[in-house]
C-alpha positions, 0 to 999 in steps of 0.5 A: 687293149688287153690280149683277152679283149683282142681275142674277144673282138675277133671271136665276136666277128669285129674288125681289129684295129692295126694297133691291136694286131701289131700289139699281139704279134709284137707281144708274142715274138717278145714272149710277153703273150703266151701260146694259149692266148695266141692259139685262141686268137688263131682259132678266132681268125680261122672262124671269123676270118679277116678283111684285106686291111686286117690281113695287110696289117698282120702281114706287115707286122710279121715282116717288121718282126725281123729284117728285110733284104734290099735288092733295090740296087740291082739293075732290074727288079728281084722277082720271086716264085712260090708254090703252095706245094704238091706231089712231084712239084720240082718247078723251083729247081727249073724256074730259078736257074731258067729265069736267072739265065735270062738276066733276072734276079731270083732270090728264093727262100724255100721250105722243107717237105712235110706229109705227102708234099715235098720240099725244095730244100730237101731236093737241093740237099740231095745234091752232095755238098749243097748248102742251103744255110747261107747268111743273108749277106751271102744270099744277097751277094750271090743273087747280085753275082749270079742272079739266084740263090736258093736257101732256107728261112733264116732267123732274121727274116719274119721270125713271127711267121715261124712262131705263128706257123708252128702254133697253127700246125698244132691247133688245126688253123693252118687252112685259114686263108688270111693266115696263109696269105700273111705267112706267104707274103711276109716271107716274100716281101722280107726276102726282097721280092718286088715281083712275085709269081704264085703257083697255087695248086688245086686237086687231090694232092694239093693243100686246097682241094677245090678250084673254088678254095684255090681261087679264093686263096690266089685272089687274096694272095694277089690283093695282099701282095699288091697292097704291100707294093709288089707286082703279083700274078698267080697261076692256079695249076692242077695237082690231081696227079703228080707233076712229072714222073719223079716223086722224091728228092734226088730223082726230082733233081734228075728230072729237073735237069732233064727239063733244063736240058730240053726234055723231061715230062710234058706237064712239068715243062708246061707248068715250069715254062708258064711260071718262068714266063710270068716272071719274065713279064714282071721283071720287064724282060719280055713284053708279052707271054709269047715273047717270054716263052720264046726267050726261055726256050732259046735259053734252054736250047743254047744250054744257058739254063743248064749252065746257070744251074751248074753255077748255082750248085757250085756257088752253094758248095754242091757238086755241079758234076751231077748235072752231067752224071746223075749217078753221083746223086744218092740212089736207092738199093732196092726197087719194087714195081706196082703193076696194072691188074688189067689192060686199059687206060689210066683214068686218073692218078690220085697225087696224095696216095703217091706222095704218102707212099714216097713218104713211107719209103723215106722220101718225106716226113711225118713229123717236122723232126723226122729225117729223110732218105734222099734216094727214096722215091716213086717213079710214075711210069704211066700218066693219065690217058696212057694205055697200059697192058695187064702186068705192065708197071704203073709205078716203081718204088725205090727204097733202102728201108723196106719196113713200110713197103707193104703200106707204100705198095697199097697206097700206090695201088690205090692211086691208079684208076683204070678204065676201058676208054681214054679219058679227056686230056688233063688241063694243067694250068686252070686259071691266071689271076693278076691284079686288076 
């Protein structure tokens, strides 16, 4: 079938054959099909969607465009974790060493931040010397040796996804659920995961703004992962307000260390431990979530989780002393406080304006090519439900470059809503979706 016919079939709402989907992906990767035709195909999928069989075929075609890491020789399954992204979401920096300290094998290929959402790689690279660009051989060796490696996507893994995502980003087709599912699951299968825990964010700072759309994405991810041979569980978690207090790069490393040490913000601890417990269940390290939670807490109290983070940092060329001395991390030279205009209770904090404020200070990117300042940050001083006096800091902006400070202050001010009575407690974990 010609590419034009494939586009027309999907445009008209018909189901595509496996051969058609594979031919399109293979032709695009090999440079035989131009961007403009694949753009038309993506738009057709955006409007007409795909059923489970089509989505699985697309995912498998993306996987087969490159190599797949094989961890079958390890004594227990390789279990991954993926978040759909949010503001202050540093759970990977906590979950990966915590899970590895329990004897799990955790291969983790992460991404960079774009717009108001942060990226795990940027946070890791704020650690002096930390190298996220390991070869696949080094990646596999490190996972087998110390239980975990945290790297960026390599050219060998799912190269079709990199090309397709770049095109989706400039054709307004990012939000298509089948395309999101194929992108996420292909990378997780390619990195060698046999078990996967998904953190699907929902709310103002998330990619999916409503619980309904987040649930649809989570269910599709779980189904597709299962059909490709993985054990998959998804948690839908709230991203109405930033997760934790720190929003930035080096500051999020600091907060992650606090949690691994047994402290840190309550919301960040809750979500991180819930994700790690699900991983322990899939890896066969616990028979129930309650047992998994007890094991994880023991590893934190004993210092094993923090020691594992030191090992990962050292193995990837970073300075492990940052775990005990956060002054070795990049620090901003200037600070500015956003203060409460009156006495009251914090009614809500919109995550997206906080994330955008951090981006304007240099912590994130407006374009893929832009650089970042690892020290730039927003510290959220008051969380939803807390009482505040007039003039008391709601958040602190930390920066080295003040060119867009005024815009950042305006965004941070707009994020906070104050009320006269204490609001209901924020629910952090909204739903759990596992394969039926």
